[in-house]
ZANU-704925 format. One record per atom (N, C-alpha, C): residue number from 1; residue in one letter; chain; atom name; x, y, z. Coordinates in Angstrom, 2 decimals, padded with zeros to 5 digits. Example, Ala and Ser with C-alpha at 12.3 -4.5 7.8 and 13.67 -1.06 7.14 Angstrom:
2
zaro n->1&res->A&chain->A&atom->N&X->013.19&Y->-005.69&Z->007.80 .
zaro n->1&res->A&chain->A&atom->CA&X->012.30&Y->-004.50&Z->007.80 .
zaro n->1&res->A&chain->A&atom->C&X->013.20&Y->-003.30&Z->007.80 .
zaro n->2&res->S&chain->A&atom->N&X->012.85&Y->-002.25&Z->007.08 .
zaro n->2&res->S&chain->A&atom->CA&X->013.67&Y->-001.06&Z->007.14 .
zaro n->2&res->S&chain->A&atom->C&X->012.90&Y->000.03&Z->007.87 .
//
This chain:
87
zaro n->1&res->M&chain->A&atom->N&X->-017.87&Y->-010.51&Z->017.84 .
zaro n->1&res->M&chain->A&atom->CA&X->-016.76&Y->-011.34&Z->018.50 .
zaro n->1&res->M&chain->A&atom->C&X->-015.75&Y->-011.71&Z->017.44 .
zaro n->2&res->C&chain->A&atom->N&X->-014.46&Y->-011.68&Z->017.73 .
zaro n->2&res->C&chain->A&atom->CA&X->-013.45&Y->-011.95&Z->016.76 .
zaro n->2&res->C&chain->A&atom->C&X->-012.84&Y->-013.25&Z->017.21 .
zaro n->3&res->L&chain->A&atom->N&X->-012.31&Y->-013.96&Z->016.22 .
zaro n->3&res->L&chain->A&atom->CA&X->-011.71&Y->-015.25&Z->016.38 .
zaro n->3&res->L&chain->A&atom->C&X->-010.38&Y->-015.25&Z->015.71 .
zaro n->4&res->A&chain->A&atom->N&X->-009.33&Y->-015.49&Z->016.49 .
zaro n->4&res->A&chain->A&atom->CA&X->-008.00&Y->-015.53&Z->015.99 .
zaro n->4&res->A&chain->A&atom->C&X->-007.59&Y->-017.03&Z->016.14 .
zaro n->5&res->I&chain->A&atom->N&X->-007.07&Y->-017.60&Z->015.27 .
zaro n->5&res->I&chain->A&atom->CA&X->-006.70&Y->-019.07&Z->015.15 .
zaro n->5&res->I&chain->A&atom->C&X->-005.08&Y->-019.19&Z->015.30 .
zaro n->6&res->P&chain->A&atom->N&X->-004.66&Y->-020.08&Z->016.28 .
zaro n->6&res->P&chain->A&atom->CA&X->-003.27&Y->-020.23&Z->016.28 .
zaro n->6&res->P&chain->A&atom->C&X->-002.67&Y->-021.00&Z->015.14 .
zaro n->7&res->S&chain->A&atom->N&X->-001.67&Y->-020.53&Z->014.58 .
zaro n->7&res->S&chain->A&atom->CA&X->-001.00&Y->-021.24&Z->013.38 .
zaro n->7&res->S&chain->A&atom->C&X->000.47&Y->-021.20&Z->013.49 .
zaro n->8&res->K&chain->A&atom->N&X->001.02&Y->-022.17&Z->012.78 .
zaro n->8&res->K&chain->A&atom->CA&X->002.53&Y->-022.26&Z->012.83 .
zaro n->8&res->K&chain->A&atom->C&X->003.10&Y->-021.67&Z->011.55 .
zaro n->9&res->V&chain->A&atom->N&X->004.15&Y->-020.87&Z->011.74 .
zaro n->9&res->V&chain->A&atom->CA&X->004.76&Y->-020.35&Z->010.43 .
zaro n->9&res->V&chain->A&atom->C&X->005.69&Y->-021.37&Z->009.76 .
zaro n->10&res->I&chain->A&atom->N&X->005.30&Y->-021.54&Z->008.54 .
zaro n->10&res->I&chain->A&atom->CA&X->006.00&Y->-022.56&Z->007.75 .
zaro n->10&res->I&chain->A&atom->C&X->007.08&Y->-021.91&Z->006.84 .
zaro n->11&res->S&chain->A&atom->N&X->006.78&Y->-020.75&Z->006.29 .
zaro n->11&res->S&chain->A&atom->CA&X->007.74&Y->-019.96&Z->005.60 .
zaro n->11&res->S&chain->A&atom->C&X->007.44&Y->-018.50&Z->005.58 .
zaro n->12&res->I&chain->A&atom->N&X->008.35&Y->-017.72&Z->005.19 .
zaro n->12&res->I&chain->A&atom->CA&X->008.14&Y->-016.27&Z->005.15 .
zaro n->12&res->I&chain->A&atom->C&X->008.67&Y->-015.64&Z->003.78 .
zaro n->13&res->N&chain->A&atom->N&X->007.85&Y->-014.93&Z->003.16 .
zaro n->13&res->N&chain->A&atom->CA&X->008.27&Y->-014.21&Z->001.97 .
zaro n->13&res->N&chain->A&atom->C&X->008.52&Y->-012.81&Z->002.29 .
zaro n->14&res->K&chain->A&atom->N&X->009.87&Y->-012.40&Z->002.28 .
zaro n->14&res->K&chain->A&atom->CA&X->010.20&Y->-011.00&Z->002.78 .
zaro n->14&res->K&chain->A&atom->C&X->009.74&Y->-009.97&Z->001.65 .
zaro n->15&res->E&chain->A&atom->N&X->009.69&Y->-010.43&Z->000.33 .
zaro n->15&res->E&chain->A&atom->CA&X->009.35&Y->-009.43&Z->-000.67 .
zaro n->15&res->E&chain->A&atom->C&X->007.90&Y->-008.97&Z->-000.48 .
zaro n->16&res->T&chain->A&atom->N&X->007.03&Y->-010.03&Z->-000.20 .
zaro n->16&res->T&chain->A&atom->CA&X->005.64&Y->-009.57&Z->-000.12 .
zaro n->16&res->T&chain->A&atom->C&X->005.13&Y->-009.43&Z->001.34 .
zaro n->17&res->N&chain->A&atom->N&X->006.05&Y->-009.70&Z->002.29 .
zaro n->17&res->N&chain->A&atom->CA&X->005.71&Y->-009.41&Z->003.70 .
zaro n->17&res->N&chain->A&atom->C&X->004.69&Y->-010.34&Z->004.14 .
zaro n->18&res->T&chain->A&atom->N&X->004.59&Y->-011.68&Z->003.72 .
zaro n->18&res->T&chain->A&atom->CA&X->003.51&Y->-012.64&Z->003.99 .
zaro n->18&res->T&chain->A&atom->C&X->004.26&Y->-013.83&Z->004.56 .
zaro n->19&res->A&chain->A&atom->N&X->003.50&Y->-014.67&Z->005.22 .
zaro n->19&res->A&chain->A&atom->CA&X->003.90&Y->-015.86&Z->005.81 .
zaro n->19&res->A&chain->A&atom->C&X->003.02&Y->-017.01&Z->005.31 .
zaro n->20&res->T&chain->A&atom->N&X->003.48&Y->-018.10&Z->005.09 .
zaro n->20&res->T&chain->A&atom->CA&X->002.74&Y->-019.38&Z->004.95 .
zaro n->20&res->T&chain->A&atom->C&X->002.63&Y->-019.97&Z->006.22 .
zaro n->21&res->L&chain->A&atom->N&X->001.38&Y->-020.25&Z->006.54 .
zaro n->21&res->L&chain->A&atom->CA&X->001.04&Y->-020.81&Z->007.85 .
zaro n->21&res->L&chain->A&atom->C&X->000.42&Y->-022.14&Z->007.79 .
zaro n->22&res->D&chain->A&atom->N&X->000.59&Y->-022.95&Z->008.72 .
zaro n->22&res->D&chain->A&atom->CA&X->-000.12&Y->-024.25&Z->008.93 .
zaro n->22&res->D&chain->A&atom->C&X->-001.21&Y->-023.99&Z->009.95 .
zaro n->23&res->T&chain->A&atom->N&X->-002.46&Y->-024.10&Z->009.57 .
zaro n->23&res->T&chain->A&atom->CA&X->-003.70&Y->-024.01&Z->010.53 .
zaro n->23&res->T&chain->A&atom->C&X->-004.43&Y->-025.26&Z->010.51 .
zaro n->24&res->L&chain->A&atom->N&X->-004.26&Y->-026.03&Z->011.49 .
zaro n->24&res->L&chain->A&atom->CA&X->-005.02&Y->-027.28&Z->011.63 .
zaro n->24&res->L&chain->A&atom->C&X->-004.86&Y->-028.18&Z->010.41 .
zaro n->25&res->G&chain->A&atom->N&X->-003.66&Y->-028.23&Z->009.72 .
zaro n->25&res->G&chain->A&atom->CA&X->-003.30&Y->-029.00&Z->008.65 .
zaro n->25&res->G&chain->A&atom->C&X->-003.54&Y->-028.26&Z->007.34 .
zaro n->26&res->V&chain->A&atom->N&X->-004.01&Y->-027.13&Z->007.37 .
zaro n->26&res->V&chain->A&atom->CA&X->-004.22&Y->-026.37&Z->006.07 .
zaro n->26&res->V&chain->A&atom->C&X->-003.35&Y->-025.29&Z->005.99 .
zaro n->27&res->S&chain->A&atom->N&X->-002.66&Y->-025.23&Z->004.86 .
zaro n->27&res->S&chain->A&atom->CA&X->-001.73&Y->-024.18&Z->004.42 .
zaro n->27&res->S&chain->A&atom->C&X->-002.43&Y->-023.00&Z->003.92 .
zaro n->28&res->R&chain->A&atom->N&X->-002.07&Y->-021.69&Z->004.38 .
zaro n->28&res->R&chain->A&atom->CA&X->-002.64&Y->-020.49&Z->003.98 .
zaro n->28&res->R&chain->A&atom->C&X->-001.64&Y->-019.35&Z->004.02 .
zaro n->29&res->E&chain->A&atom->N&X->-001.84&Y->-018.31&Z->003.23 .
zaro n->29&res->E&chain->A&atom->CA&X->-000.92&Y->-017.20&Z->003.20 .
zaro n->29&res->E&chain->A&atom->C&X->-001.55&Y->-016.15&Z->004.17 .
zaro n->30&res->A&chain->A&atom->N&X->-000.74&Y->-015.47&Z->004.83 .
zaro n->30&res->A&chain->A&atom->CA&X->-001.20&Y->-014.30&Z->005.67 .
zaro n->30&res->A&chain->A&atom->C&X->-000.32&Y->-013.15&Z->005.60 .
zaro n->31&res->S&chain->A&atom->N&X->-000.77&Y->-011.98&Z->005.77 .
zaro n->31&res->S&chain->A&atom->CA&X->-000.03&Y->-010.71&Z->005.75 .
zaro n->31&res->S&chain->A&atom->C&X->000.67&Y->-010.56&Z->007.16 .
zaro n->32&res->L&chain->A&atom->N&X->001.98&Y->-010.03&Z->007.03 .
zaro n->32&res->L&chain->A&atom->CA&X->002.68&Y->-009.74&Z->008.30 .
zaro n->32&res->L&chain->A&atom->C&X->002.70&Y->-008.26&Z->008.46 .
zaro n->33&res->D&chain->A&atom->N&X->001.81&Y->-007.45&Z->007.70 .
zaro n->33&res->D&chain->A&atom->CA&X->001.82&Y->-005.96&Z->007.82 .
zaro n->33&res->D&chain->A&atom->C&X->001.57&Y->-005.41&Z->009.15 .
zaro n->34&res->L&chain->A&atom->N&X->000.72&Y->-006.17&Z->010.04 .
zaro n->34&res->L&chain->A&atom->CA&X->000.27&Y->-005.57&Z->011.21 .
zaro n->34&res->L&chain->A&atom->C&X->001.25&Y->-005.92&Z->012.44 .
zaro n->35&res->M&chain->A&atom->N&X->002.30&Y->-006.78&Z->012.08 .
zaro n->35&res->M&chain->A&atom->CA&X->003.23&Y->-007.22&Z->013.04 .
zaro n->35&res->M&chain->A&atom->C&X->004.35&Y->-006.20&Z->013.45 .
zaro n->36&res->Q&chain->A&atom->N&X->004.48&Y->-005.88&Z->014.58 .
zaro n->36&res->Q&chain->A&atom->CA&X->005.72&Y->-004.90&Z->014.92 .
zaro n->36&res->Q&chain->A&atom->C&X->006.90&Y->-005.73&Z->015.36 .
zaro n->37&res->E&chain->A&atom->N&X->006.69&Y->-006.93&Z->015.86 .
zaro n->37&res->E&chain->A&atom->CA&X->007.85&Y->-007.75&Z->016.38 .
zaro n->37&res->E&chain->A&atom->C&X->008.09&Y->-008.72&Z->015.14 .
zaro n->38&res->E&chain->A&atom->N&X->009.29&Y->-009.25&Z->015.20 .
zaro n->38&res->E&chain->A&atom->CA&X->009.90&Y->-010.19&Z->014.12 .
zaro n->38&res->E&chain->A&atom->C&X->009.17&Y->-011.49&Z->014.30 .
zaro n->39&res->V&chain->A&atom->N&X->008.81&Y->-012.11&Z->013.15 .
zaro n->39&res->V&chain->A&atom->CA&X->008.30&Y->-013.42&Z->013.12 .
zaro n->39&res->V&chain->A&atom->C&X->009.17&Y->-014.31&Z->012.29 .
zaro n->40&res->N&chain->A&atom->N&X->009.34&Y->-015.46&Z->012.91 .
zaro n->40&res->N&chain->A&atom->CA&X->010.38&Y->-016.46&Z->012.27 .
zaro n->40&res->N&chain->A&atom->C&X->009.62&Y->-017.74&Z->012.02 .
zaro n->41&res->V&chain->A&atom->N&X->010.25&Y->-018.47&Z->010.99 .
zaro n->41&res->V&chain->A&atom->CA&X->009.74&Y->-019.83&Z->010.72 .
zaro n->41&res->V&chain->A&atom->C&X->009.65&Y->-020.64&Z->012.03 .
zaro n->42&res->G&chain->A&atom->N&X->008.64&Y->-021.32&Z->012.23 .
zaro n->42&res->G&chain->A&atom->CA&X->008.58&Y->-022.14&Z->013.57 .
zaro n->42&res->G&chain->A&atom->C&X->007.73&Y->-021.52&Z->014.58 .
zaro n->43&res->D&chain->A&atom->N&X->007.63&Y->-020.20&Z->014.50 .
zaro n->43&res->D&chain->A&atom->CA&X->006.87&Y->-019.42&Z->015.45 .
zaro n->43&res->D&chain->A&atom->C&X->005.34&Y->-019.75&Z->015.45 .
zaro n->44&res->F&chain->A&atom->N&X->004.73&Y->-019.73&Z->016.55 .
zaro n->44&res->F&chain->A&atom->CA&X->003.14&Y->-019.91&Z->016.50 .
zaro n->44&res->F&chain->A&atom->C&X->002.68&Y->-018.41&Z->016.57 .
zaro n->45&res->V&chain->A&atom->N&X->001.65&Y->-018.12&Z->015.74 .
zaro n->45&res->V&chain->A&atom->CA&X->001.09&Y->-016.82&Z->015.62 .
zaro n->45&res->V&chain->A&atom->C&X->-000.38&Y->-017.01&Z->015.65 .
zaro n->46&res->L&chain->A&atom->N&X->-001.08&Y->-015.84&Z->015.88 .
zaro n->46&res->L&chain->A&atom->CA&X->-002.62&Y->-015.69&Z->015.82 .
zaro n->46&res->L&chain->A&atom->C&X->-002.93&Y->-015.17&Z->014.49 .
zaro n->47&res->L&chain->A&atom->N&X->-003.77&Y->-015.93&Z->013.76 .
zaro n->47&res->L&chain->A&atom->CA&X->-004.30&Y->-015.62&Z->012.45 .
zaro n->47&res->L&chain->A&atom->C&X->-005.70&Y->-015.08&Z->012.55 .
zaro n->48&res->H&chain->A&atom->N&X->-005.95&Y->-013.79&Z->011.92 .
zaro n->48&res->H&chain->A&atom->CA&X->-007.28&Y->-013.36&Z->011.91 .
zaro n->48&res->H&chain->A&atom->C&X->-007.55&Y->-012.49&Z->010.61 .
zaro n->49&res->I&chain->A&atom->N&X->-008.43&Y->-013.08&Z->009.82 .
zaro n->49&res->I&chain->A&atom->CA&X->-008.88&Y->-012.54&Z->008.57 .
zaro n->49&res->I&chain->A&atom->C&X->-007.75&Y->-012.23&Z->007.60 .
zaro n->50&res->G&chain->A&atom->N&X->-006.81&Y->-013.19&Z->007.61 .
zaro n->50&res->G&chain->A&atom->CA&X->-005.71&Y->-013.05&Z->006.62 .
zaro n->50&res->G&chain->A&atom->C&X->-004.54&Y->-012.27&Z->007.18 .
zaro n->51&res->Y&chain->A&atom->N&X->-004.57&Y->-011.94&Z->008.36 .
zaro n->51&res->Y&chain->A&atom->CA&X->-003.41&Y->-011.12&Z->008.98 .
zaro n->51&res->Y&chain->A&atom->C&X->-002.86&Y->-011.89&Z->010.19 .
zaro n->52&res->V&chain->A&atom->N&X->-001.54&Y->-011.80&Z->010.32 .
zaro n->52&res->V&chain->A&atom->CA&X->-000.92&Y->-012.26&Z->011.57 .
zaro n->52&res->V&chain->A&atom->C&X->-001.10&Y->-011.07&Z->012.58 .
zaro n->53&res->M&chain->A&atom->N&X->-001.73&Y->-011.45&Z->013.67 .
zaro n->53&res->M&chain->A&atom->CA&X->-002.03&Y->-010.49&Z->014.67 .
zaro n->53&res->M&chain->A&atom->C&X->-001.04&Y->-010.37&Z->015.84 .
zaro n->54&res->G&chain->A&atom->N&X->-000.39&Y->-011.46&Z->016.15 .
zaro n->54&res->G&chain->A&atom->CA&X->000.64&Y->-011.54&Z->017.16 .
zaro n->54&res->G&chain->A&atom->C&X->001.12&Y->-012.88&Z->017.28 .
zaro n->55&res->K&chain->A&atom->N&X->002.21&Y->-012.90&Z->018.09 .
zaro n->55&res->K&chain->A&atom->CA&X->002.89&Y->-014.28&Z->018.42 .
zaro n->55&res->K&chain->A&atom->C&X->002.11&Y->-014.77&Z->019.57 .
zaro n->56&res->I&chain->A&atom->N&X->002.25&Y->-016.14&Z->019.73 .
zaro n->56&res->I&chain->A&atom->CA&X->001.63&Y->-016.92&Z->020.88 .
zaro n->56&res->I&chain->A&atom->C&X->002.58&Y->-017.95&Z->021.33 .
zaro n->57&res->D&chain->A&atom->N&X->002.68&Y->-018.19&Z->022.58 .
zaro n->57&res->D&chain->A&atom->CA&X->003.45&Y->-019.31&Z->023.10 .
zaro n->57&res->D&chain->A&atom->C&X->003.05&Y->-020.69&Z->022.57 .
zaro n->58&res->E&chain->A&atom->N&X->004.12&Y->-021.48&Z->022.16 .
zaro n->58&res->E&chain->A&atom->CA&X->003.88&Y->-022.77&Z->021.66 .
zaro n->58&res->E&chain->A&atom->C&X->002.93&Y->-023.68&Z->022.48 .
zaro n->59&res->K&chain->A&atom->N&X->003.10&Y->-023.75&Z->023.81 .
zaro n->59&res->K&chain->A&atom->CA&X->002.20&Y->-024.46&Z->024.60 .
zaro n->59&res->K&chain->A&atom->C&X->000.76&Y->-023.93&Z->024.60 .
zaro n->60&res->E&chain->A&atom->N&X->000.55&Y->-022.58&Z->024.68 .
zaro n->60&res->E&chain->A&atom->CA&X->-000.72&Y->-021.98&Z->024.58 .
zaro n->60&res->E&chain->A&atom->C&X->-001.34&Y->-022.25&Z->023.21 .
zaro n->61&res->A&chain->A&atom->N&X->-000.61&Y->-022.25&Z->022.19 .
zaro n->61&res->A&chain->A&atom->CA&X->-001.16&Y->-022.52&Z->020.79 .
zaro n->61&res->A&chain->A&atom->C&X->-001.55&Y->-023.97&Z->020.75 .
zaro n->62&res->K&chain->A&atom->N&X->-000.87&Y->-024.92&Z->021.23 .
zaro n->62&res->K&chain->A&atom->CA&X->-001.27&Y->-026.26&Z->021.16 .
zaro n->62&res->K&chain->A&atom->C&X->-002.41&Y->-026.56&Z->021.93 .
zaro n->63&res->L&chain->A&atom->N&X->-002.54&Y->-026.01&Z->023.09 .
zaro n->63&res->L&chain->A&atom->CA&X->-003.88&Y->-026.16&Z->023.88 .
zaro n->63&res->L&chain->A&atom->C&X->-004.98&Y->-025.55&Z->023.18 .
zaro n->64&res->S&chain->A&atom->N&X->-004.89&Y->-024.50&Z->022.59 .
zaro n->64&res->S&chain->A&atom->CA&X->-006.00&Y->-023.86&Z->021.89 .
zaro n->64&res->S&chain->A&atom->C&X->-006.37&Y->-024.73&Z->020.62 .
zaro n->65&res->L&chain->A&atom->N&X->-005.36&Y->-025.35&Z->019.97 .
zaro n->65&res->L&chain->A&atom->CA&X->-005.62&Y->-025.99&Z->018.78 .
zaro n->65&res->L&chain->A&atom->C&X->-006.32&Y->-027.30&Z->019.19 .
zaro n->66&res->E&chain->A&atom->N&X->-005.99&Y->-027.86&Z->020.36 .
zaro n->66&res->E&chain->A&atom->CA&X->-006.70&Y->-029.14&Z->020.86 .
zaro n->66&res->E&chain->A&atom->C&X->-008.14&Y->-028.77&Z->021.09 .
zaro n->67&res->M&chain->A&atom->N&X->-008.48&Y->-027.59&Z->021.68 .
zaro n->67&res->M&chain->A&atom->CA&X->-009.79&Y->-027.22&Z->021.94 .
zaro n->67&res->M&chain->A&atom->C&X->-010.55&Y->-027.09&Z->020.63 .
zaro n->68&res->Y&chain->A&atom->N&X->-009.93&Y->-026.45&Z->019.52 .
zaro n->68&res->Y&chain->A&atom->CA&X->-010.65&Y->-026.27&Z->018.30 .
zaro n->68&res->Y&chain->A&atom->C&X->-010.98&Y->-027.65&Z->017.69 .
zaro n->69&res->E&chain->A&atom->N&X->-010.01&Y->-028.64&Z->017.74 .
zaro n->69&res->E&chain->A&atom->CA&X->-010.22&Y->-029.80&Z->017.38 .
zaro n->69&res->E&chain->A&atom->C&X->-011.41&Y->-030.61&Z->017.96 .
zaro n->70&res->E&chain->A&atom->N&X->-011.57&Y->-030.34&Z->019.39 .
zaro n->70&res->E&chain->A&atom->CA&X->-012.61&Y->-030.94&Z->020.12 .
zaro n->70&res->E&chain->A&atom->C&X->-013.96&Y->-030.35&Z->019.62 .
zaro n->71&res->I&chain->A&atom->N&X->-013.85&Y->-029.03&Z->019.37 .
zaro n->71&res->I&chain->A&atom->CA&X->-015.20&Y->-028.41&Z->019.04 .
zaro n->71&res->I&chain->A&atom->C&X->-015.56&Y->-028.91&Z->017.56 .
zaro n->72&res->I&chain->A&atom->N&X->-014.65&Y->-029.01&Z->016.67 .
zaro n->72&res->I&chain->A&atom->CA&X->-014.92&Y->-029.55&Z->015.29 .
zaro n->72&res->I&chain->A&atom->C&X->-015.50&Y->-030.86&Z->015.46 .
zaro n->73&res->K&chain->A&atom->N&X->-014.86&Y->-031.76&Z->016.15 .
zaro n->73&res->K&chain->A&atom->CA&X->-015.31&Y->-033.15&Z->016.33 .
zaro n->73&res->K&chain->A&atom->C&X->-016.69&Y->-033.10&Z->016.89 .
zaro n->74&res->S&chain->A&atom->N&X->-017.04&Y->-032.39&Z->017.84 .
zaro n->74&res->S&chain->A&atom->CA&X->-018.39&Y->-032.30&Z->018.48 .
zaro n->74&res->S&chain->A&atom->C&X->-019.44&Y->-031.83&Z->017.49 .
zaro n->75&res->I&chain->A&atom->N&X->-019.00&Y->-030.89&Z->016.54 .
zaro n->75&res->I&chain->A&atom->CA&X->-020.05&Y->-030.43&Z->015.63 .
zaro n->75&res->I&chain->A&atom->C&X->-020.23&Y->-031.48&Z->014.60 .
zaro n->76&res->Q&chain->A&atom->N&X->-019.25&Y->-032.13&Z->014.18 .
zaro n->76&res->Q&chain->A&atom->CA&X->-019.40&Y->-033.21&Z->013.11 .
zaro n->76&res->Q&chain->A&atom->C&X->-020.30&Y->-034.27&Z->013.62 .
zaro n->77&res->E&chain->A&atom->N&X->-020.07&Y->-034.67&Z->014.93 .
zaro n->77&res->E&chain->A&atom->CA&X->-020.77&Y->-035.75&Z->015.58 .
zaro n->77&res->E&chain->A&atom->C&X->-022.23&Y->-035.34&Z->015.56 .
zaro n->78&res->E&chain->A&atom->N&X->-022.50&Y->-034.07&Z->015.97 .
zaro n->78&res->E&chain->A&atom->CA&X->-023.96&Y->-033.53&Z->016.16 .
zaro n->78&res->E&chain->A&atom->C&X->-024.55&Y->-033.46&Z->014.68 .
zaro n->79&res->E&chain->A&atom->N&X->-023.83&Y->-033.13&Z->013.63 .
zaro n->79&res->E&chain->A&atom->CA&X->-024.39&Y->-033.13&Z->012.33 .
zaro n->79&res->E&chain->A&atom->C&X->-024.64&Y->-034.46&Z->011.81 .
zaro n->80&res->Q&chain->A&atom->N&X->-023.85&Y->-035.47&Z->012.21 .
zaro n->80&res->Q&chain->A&atom->CA&X->-024.09&Y->-036.86&Z->011.83 .
zaro n->80&res->Q&chain->A&atom->C&X->-025.40&Y->-037.32&Z->012.46 .
zaro n->81&res->E&chain->A&atom->N&X->-025.45&Y->-037.13&Z->013.73 .
zaro n->81&res->E&chain->A&atom->CA&X->-026.76&Y->-037.38&Z->014.47 .
zaro n->81&res->E&chain->A&atom->C&X->-027.93&Y->-036.93&Z->013.88 .
zaro n->82&res->L&chain->A&atom->N&X->-027.84&Y->-035.60&Z->013.52 .
zaro n->82&res->L&chain->A&atom->CA&X->-029.01&Y->-034.93&Z->012.95 .
zaro n->82&res->L&chain->A&atom->C&X->-029.35&Y->-035.54&Z->011.61 .
zaro n->83&res->D&chain->A&atom->N&X->-028.20&Y->-035.86&Z->010.82 .
zaro n->83&res->D&chain->A&atom->CA&X->-028.49&Y->-036.49&Z->009.49 .
zaro n->83&res->D&chain->A&atom->C&X->-029.12&Y->-037.84&Z->009.65 .
zaro n->84&res->I&chain->A&atom->N&X->-028.78&Y->-038.68&Z->010.63 .
zaro n->84&res->I&chain->A&atom->CA&X->-029.48&Y->-039.96&Z->010.89 .
zaro n->84&res->I&chain->A&atom->C&X->-030.81&Y->-039.77&Z->011.27 .
zaro n->85&res->K&chain->A&atom->N&X->-031.12&Y->-038.88&Z->012.11 .
zaro n->85&res->K&chain->A&atom->CA&X->-032.52&Y->-038.64&Z->012.51 .
zaro n->85&res->K&chain->A&atom->C&X->-033.36&Y->-038.13&Z->011.40 .
zaro n->86&res->G&chain->A&atom->N&X->-032.78&Y->-037.40&Z->010.40 .
zaro n->86&res->G&chain->A&atom->CA&X->-033.51&Y->-036.82&Z->009.38 .
zaro n->86&res->G&chain->A&atom->C&X->-033.84&Y->-037.73&Z->008.27 .
zaro n->87&res->R&chain->A&atom->N&X->-033.40&Y->-038.99&Z->008.36 .
zaro n->87&res->R&chain->A&atom->CA&X->-033.53&Y->-039.96&Z->007.18 .
zaro n->87&res->R&chain->A&atom->C&X->-034.93&Y->-040.59&Z->007.32 .
//
C-alpha cells in the first residue's frame, strides 16, 4: 500500500527542480521530476517518498490533512493509555 501525503508548496527551486513543502507543519524538500504539469507556490500536491506525485484540490487536501491529524491524535491517545496501563 502506498501513502501520499497532501502538502502545500512553500517555495520552488528551478535549478534543482525541487519544492519546499509544508506537510502538517513540517518543512521538507521534494523532487518535481515526476510532475508533467506546472507546480506553483501555494499549490497543494501529493508527496510520496520524496517526490511530488500530482496536484490536489485545496479542499480535498485540507479534508485529508484533517483525517491524518485525527489518526495521529488517536494513536497518541492509545499510546498514552498503554503507557499508563504499563506502569
